[in-house]
C-alpha positions, -999 to +999 in steps of 0.1 A: -329+775-305-347+788-275-368+765-255-397+790-257-398+785-295-407+749-290-435+755-265-466+738-278-501+729-269-504+699-246-525+673-263-519+642-243-498+628-215-499+600-189-500+611-153-468+594-142-474+599-105-506+578-106-488+548-120-470+519-105-438+533-119-440+563-095-440+541-065-410+521-078-391+553-083-399+565-048-382+534-035-354+538-060-347+574-051-345+564-014-321+537-023-299+561-042-298+586-014-288+560+011-265+537-008-249+557-036-216+573-030-193+592-053-158+580-059-131+590-083-124+564-110-097+574-134-099+559-169-068+552-190-060+567-224-056+543-254-033+557-280-029+526-302-052+497-309-039+463-320-049+458-356-050+495-364-021+510-383-005+539-364-017+560-336-054+566-332-066+598-349-093+602-321-092+602-283-101+569-267-103+561-230-113+528-214-119+520-178-142+508-150-166+526-127-178+508-096-215+512-086-236+499-057-222+493-023-194+485-019-189+489-056-193+452-063-205+459-098-177+472-121-190+486-153-166+488-182-167+516-208-151+529-240-151+567-241-146+584-274-143+622-275-160+641-302-137+647-332-152+682-337-155+703-305-156+680-274-157+710-250-191+720-265-205+690-283-231+667-268-221+637-246-241+605-254-244+576-230-249+546-254-264+512-247-264+483-270-294+459-272-296+423-260-298+423-231-262+412-227-246+425-259-214+445-255-212+482-265-182+472-286-208+462-311-218+499-315-182+510-314-168+487-341-199+477-362-224+505-361-216+541-351-181+542-337-149+555-352-134+522-362-146+490-379-131+457-389-117+453-424-141+430-442-116+404-455-114+367-452-099+357-419-064+343-423-054+334-388-038+367-378-053+395-356-082+412-375-074+446-389-092+477-378-098+507-402-115+540-398-153+543-401-161+573-424-196+575-410-187+577-373-212+595-351-183+606-329-175+632-356-201+654-339-206+641-304-187+624-276-198+588-268-196+566-237-201+531-250-211+512-219-209+474-214-243+470-197-257+453-177-232+437-154-220+404-170-219+420-205-186+424-224-159+433-199-182+444-171-180+421-141-191+416-105-170+410-075-195+386-059-220+361-074-249+380-059-238+412-076-238+394-110-276+392-108-297+422-119-331+433-131-344+462-152-348+488-124-316+477-106-295+478-138-309+512-148-301+526-114-265+513-118-263+531-152-275+563-135-249+559-108-223+552-135-231+585-154-229+605-122-196+591-112-183+595-147-191+631-148-175+637-114-143+621-128-147+640-160-159+673-146-150+692-179-181+675-194-206+684-167-218+715-186-222+696-219-256+687-232-263+651-223-282+625-243-290+589-236-292+565-266-294+529-277-311+505-300-333+473-299-337+460-263-324+494-251-359+507-258-367+493-224-336+508-208-330+543-222-363+559-212-359+546-176-323+559-173-334+593-187-363+594-161-338+586-133-316+614-145-345+638-146-357+628-111-322+630-098-319+666-109-353+674-094-343+659-061-310+678-059-286+649-067-251+660-076-238+665-101-267+681-119-269+666-153-278+687-183-301+661-199-315+673-232-332+642-245-327+607-258-326+588-291-335+552-299-332+530-330-358+503-337-366+502-300-383+474-281-411+492-263-440+469-254-449+433-259-475+444-284-446+452-307-446+415-317-482+417-330-469+438-359-445+410-372-474+395-392-486+426-411-449+436-417-440+401-431-471+402-453-463+437-465-428+426-474-441+396-494-426+371-469-459+352-463-488+344-486-521+363-486-538+331-476-517+326-444-521+363-436-559+362-439-560+330-418-538+345-391-560+376-389-592+355-388-580+329-363-559+351-340-578+383-342-546+403-343-532+389-311-502+367-319-481+374-288-505+366-259-528+343-278-552+319-262-534+285-259-567+267-265-571+284-299-556+256-320-562+272-354-543+303-343-515+282-328-512+263-360-511+295-381-484+310-358-463+278-361-465+280-399-455+317-397-425+309-375-413+281-399-414+306-428-399+335-410-373+314-392-354+311-425-350+348-429-324+372-415-345+390-390-322+421-385-324+428-422-348+407-443-329+413-475-296+399-462-286+362-462-291+342-431-260+325-417-257+297-391-237+319-367-263+345-368-292+322-360-280+288-346-315+276-338-350+280-352-366+313-344-398+316-326-407+353-330-435+352-305-416+337-275-383+355-275-378+389-259-350+398-283-329+383-310-297+401-301-281+374-280-280+345-305-243+345-310-225+320-288-187+321-292-170+301-318-135+291-307-127+273-340-114+303-358-101+281-386-137+277-397-141+313-406-149+319-443-150+350-464-176+376-457-210+364-469-232+380-443-234+402-413-225+374-389-191+369-406-181+403-394-192+395-358-168+366-357-138+389-360-146+405-326-142+372-308-107+368-322-098+404-315-112+408-280-098+375-267-063+384-277-040+390-247-023+420-262-057+436-270-068+431-234-036+447-221-041+477-244-077+481-233-066+479-196-088+449-189-083+437-153-067+402-154-088+374-141-122+393-142-134+379-175-127+345-191-138+340-227-152+372-241-185+370-260-201+397-280-235+387-265-236+368-232-262+339-236-261+331-199-266+367-186-283+367-152-307+394-159-345+396-153-367+419-174-391+434-149-405+462-170-418+453-204-435+485-214-417+518-216-445+539-231-453+555-197-417+567-195-418+582-230-450+600-221-437+614-188-404+625-204-423+642-232-445+661-207-413+674-191-401+688-224-373+665-232-364+659-269-366+625-283-358+610-317-370+575-327-358+561-360-366+528-376-355+509-407-380+494-430-363+460-433-360+452-396-382+422-386-370+422-349-389+454-341-409+464-372-414+501-379-451+495-379-449+487-342-430+519-334-455+540-354-484+524-337-474+531-301-464+567-310-498+573-326-514+559-294-500+590-275-522+612-297-496+639-302-503+667-326-485+663-359-467+696-368-450+683-400-469+656-419-453+627-436-430+636-465-399+624-483-367+626-463-339+637-485-302+631-479-279+650-504-308+652-528-316+615-526-348+600-511-337+581-479-371+575-464-401+591-449-403+614-419-428+631-397-424+652-366-449+651-338-448+679-312-462+676-277-457+700-248-422+715-247-401+701-275-412+666-282-400+655-316-408+620-327-406+592-351-386+590-382-389+556-399-362+556-426-366+532-455-330+527-467-315+495-453-331+493-419-302+489-395-274+510-380-247+495-402-263+511-433-243+541-446-274+563-444-272+560-406-245+586-403-254+608-374-256+640-395-281+622-417-303+601-394-304+626-365-315+656-385-345+675-372-361+699-397-362+735-385-376+753-415-411+741-423-411+760-456-380+742-469-380+704-462-344+700-475-330+724-449-324+707-416-303+709-385-287+681-363-309+667-336-283+677-311 
């Protein structure tokens, strides 16, 4: 589809150069010009995975790429080539939420080519089987352990182990540039950046860095097409939509809902500490919601998934609540999502697994799916200006939400997208997958190719079968026939 076809009337955008973010990027670009250097970092092919029967039917590479001077930050990655046409298919740099949760989560539990067999743990190495809904069927994916201190990514000095939002995003940008230099056969492929949850505060910034790098003549030039985000953390105001979402799902009473609205006036995140009635209502709300599985409100809540009471208005994210359990003999049969997460601790801490993955000895002690002691500071808590600026440049974006996610309710995502005042070119309608209703969709077009929000109402999280790339990442191209659609890529 030609870019000209997507030219549209500009209805709204934020002038990026008049914001604080512009000044930050000026300094960041100067830093990149002075400090970044390109080096060749060869990854290693992985033909077999412990726990998987036979040779892998897809191409997997693992390795490290050093960033910053003098490469004291070593970022670990899993690279899976597209199972269709890797020479032409899109290349996606994928971030997992957290911050501090390994991209192995996405690879083995969400969108990757393998998954753990859901059987009761018997003391042996967990088995891996193929994921029939892998997004790698139509695109190549770089699953990045990000930021430093996550998964198998490590630092050579204590100081390098500390990072903040802009610093980490800059490191991710350096990583991608160095990766493409080492994998020059992918330089001409269309590039996307993607992630979920907390990555909503990361992906738009990394995409902006790529765009600015191209503008300033950085090499290699990166053919960035757009980005995709699932249930993205976007602004602190997201949390204010927990209350109406919980009420709409029947999780709190009408009486408590009305009292919360009356006493808090819709502000539950940054409420006045002297407003005692509001604080009491929020406490009652937290006590009720704390007994519910926040990632999917219809699923059972297990201790490993939430080891402490949840205060939804104080925590930035709920993705790093999984401290490692070394007592594997306590694992029971699969009752909930967290039981599956336990298998990754057994698998990734196995010596043979680490050898096969080419993990450098002595760099990481006990592996954890999410690092609870990550030395990371969130310095940007609102990514809306980055979305607006990328949109004004014509980059494509896809935002998808599940209607059972209490961490980042779809109501919050809808609200901030509406605040951009984009023109709606296709109104809300049923989203059909193989003739079945899978949710609702709308497309909002602004400037040159902005395509936004698709809250899908079947299941609400990436593990759901409806989250197959060919299904969730469809962008309708024929307004006269809602059932005809083409992949987002």
